[in-house]
N, C-alpha and C positions, 0 to 999 in steps of 0.2 A: 879564659880568664888565666888560666897559668897559676903561679905561685899567687898563695895571698897570706895574708899576715893579718890573724884574727885579733882584736884589741883585747886588751888584758884583762877588760871590765865592757862587756857589751852594754850599751843602753836598753835596758830593757825596764819597762813602766810597771809601777807596782799593781797594777791591775790584771797583768800577765799572768797566767794559771798554768800548770803543769802536773798533765798526769803521763806517769812512767810505767806502764806494764811489764814485768821480765819473770822470768821463771827461777826460784831458787837452786835448779840444776845448771845454770848458765856458767859457760865459760867466761861470761861477762867481757867480751872483748873490747868492750867502750870505757869499762869501769863506772857501771852505773851510778856506786855512791859516790866517786867522784863528779859528774855531773849533777848529782843532786846536791852536793856541797857549793858547786860552783854557781847553779843557777838559783839556790837559796841567798848567797852572797850577792848576786845580783838583783835582789829583791823580787823574786817568783815566788810564789806560794806553789808548793809541791805536794802531790798526792803519789806514794809511790805503792803498785799493785805487785804483791811477790807471795810466795806461799810461806817464807818464812820473814820476820822483819828486818832490816839491816843489822848487822853484829855492831858496826860502828856507831856511835852514838851522833846523831844528826839533830839539831835544834831545829823546829820549826815543821818540817814535813809531816804528813798525815801518812799513815800506813793501814793499807785495807789488803788482807788475803785475798789473792786471786793468781789461780792457774793461767797460765798465759797460753795455755794450749786449750782453754774451756771458753767458749763464747759465752755461756751464761755468767761466769763467774766476770768477765771482761765487761760484758754489758753492765752488770752490776756495779763495777768499779767507776765506769764513766758515769751512771747514775749519782754516785756519790759525788764525784768530782763537781758534776754540775749543782748538786744540793748546798755542796758546801761552799764552792766558789763563786756559783753564780753563771760561771760561763769557763770554756775553755779553750786556752789561746794556744798553747802548747803542747803536743804530744811527741814522746821519745821512745819507738818501739825498740828495744834492746833484747828480748828474749832471745836467748839460743843456746845449743850446746852442739857439741862436735858429733862426730859419725860414732855410734855404738856398732860394736861387733864389726868382724872382718868383711869385707863388701866383696874380696876377689876370690878367697879360698874356701871358705867354710862351707863344709859338706856333711852330710851324715855318715852312718857305719855303712850305708850301700854303697856311698861314694857317689850318691844325688845331690846336689847344690843345696843347701838350706836358704830359705826364704829370706832376704835381708830384712833387717831391723830399720825402720824408718820413723823412730821415732823424734829423731833430729829434724823431720821433715814437719811432723804436726805442731813442733814448738817455734823452729828458725823460721820455717816459710810460713805457716798457716797459721799459727798463733800471732807473727806480725801482721799477716794479712787481715786477720780478724782485726786487730787494732786499729790499722788503718781506714777501715769500713766503719769501725765506729767511730773514730775520729772524724771522718768526713761528715758522718751524719749529726754530730752534735756540734759541729761547726759551721755546717748550714743552717742548721735550726737555729741558732741561737741570734740574738739583735744587738747589736751588728755581725752579718755572717763575717767569718773568715778566721785562719789561724794557720798555725804553721806544723809540718808534721816532719821531723828529723829523724829518719830510720837509720840504726846501726847496719850495713853492709857487709862492712870488713874489708879487707883487702882480699880476701879469698873471692868476694865477688866481680873481680877484674882480672885477678892473674894467682891462680892456685896449682900447685903442682903434685897437691896430695888430697886427702879427706874428702872424697868427690861427693857425699850425699851432702854434707856442709857445704862446699863450694855450691852444688847444685841448687842449694836452698839461697844462699846469698845473690847469686845471679837471680832466682827468682826476684827478689825484694828489688834489685836494680831493673829489671823488665816491669814490675809495677809501678815503680816511680817513673819510667819512659811512659808506661801507656796513660798516667794520668796526669802529668804535667801540663799537657797542653790544653787540659779543660777544668781543671781544678781551679784556676784563675776566675773561673764563672762566678764562683762561691768565694772570691778573695783567700783561697787557701792556697797556699804554696807547699808543694813535697819536696823534700832534699834528704840527701845521706849524709854520713860519715863512715868513712871505712880506714878506721886505725889497722895498723901493721900490728905490732906486739905492743901492748899496752901494759906497765907494770902493776897488775892489780893483784888482789887478795888472792885470786881464783888460778891465776898463771904463778904466783908463789908458792901454791900447794907442792908444785914440783919445785925444789930448794935450790937446784943447781941452773935451772933453766935460765934466769935472767943474767946470774952473773957470767956463765957461758956464751951468751947472747952478746954481752958486752964484750968480752975478752976477743972474740973474732970479729968484733966492729959491726954488729948487725944493729941497728938503730933502736932503742927502745923509748917508749912516749912514757911520761908521768900521766897520771889519771887528770891532771890539770890540763896539761897540751892537748889531752884528747875532749876534754870539755869544755874547753875553748872554743873547738872548731863546732860542737854543737850549739852553743852559746851563739856564735857568730853567725851561723845559720838560720837560727832562730831570729835573733835582732834584726838583720839585714835585708829588708824587702825585696831589693835586686836580685836577689838569690830565688831562682825557683827551677826544681828539675835538675839539682846540682849535687856534685859529690864533691866534699873535702879529703883528700888520702892525708893521713897522719903517719908520719914515719919520723920518730924522734921529735926534735922540734920542728920539723919543716913541714910546712903544708900547702898541697895542691891541688886546685878544681881539677877533676878529670874528665867532665862528660862535653865541656867544651873542647878539649881536644880530641874526644872520640868523634864530635859533629863535624870537626875540621876534615878529619881524616875517612870519613863513610865513604864518600864516592870513590876514594883509593881503593877501600876493601870491597865496596858492590858492585864496583862499574857504574854504568850509565843506567841505573834503573829510573825510569820515567817516573817513578812514584816521588823522587827528590824534585821533580819541577812540573807538578799537576796543575793544569789550567782549573780555574773554577767550575766549569762541568765536570770534569772528571774528579774533582774532590767533593764533588755532590754526590756522584754516584757510589765513590768507595763509603763515604758516610752513611749511605743507605745501606749497603752490603755489610759495614762494620760499623754501626751506629755509636758515636761517642759515648762515654759511661755515664750518660745521665741518670740513669738508675741507680746508680752507686748512691 
């Protein structure tokens, strides 16, 4: 699909609901408060799950305390959304934070390597996977079935030269989307992702010199509304399933179509690209589609 231009105000019907789990230790790459503001402006009814309520005042959204790394608290969050709204149409998994501790060199007094800290994976990958699992369950169970999931994978999910644990988590979320996208349409569910580069969020501005320095050297920085617009665009446009929109400054690009175009260049003449119906049936027997999700 290449370059895309999200509408300034996507058409989202008033019946659409949104459930937005995240964790208050989040680096908040997408600016979840900005997404909440934008969806609310588009007429979406929003439930936010977090350890702490948003510091910025937002009219309309409902808050419920939830740790994005806890299955039980996320389940309670989804039940609350269903109880309040009657159905769940949009879910935006955004929880995540960066690497904790040094992955390369940490060692104890004897010179032995220390066990690495993987709290990042528990929230940034496992927590988001919990959220996707719950979203599909509730979207399948409602009448009519269906909804859309828009995960934050960040640009680190495609190209990352540092923060290896965070990058692994974001690559995992892309893998989850790719593994689901051929099967979720069975239940009228779409799975998409946004990949922000750097967004000018309150979390980013905790390092007060960062945004000015990036802008000084010509590195694009997106506003929270520019990032939110991509999430709303994917939620509103039914033609998009299994897609990722990259946001760099005010420029948007769909990434998965480019990956698909060049897959054979990278992987060569993989016979799985052109399987006969019989071959596909055998593969589905060995690796059955995720019908039990």
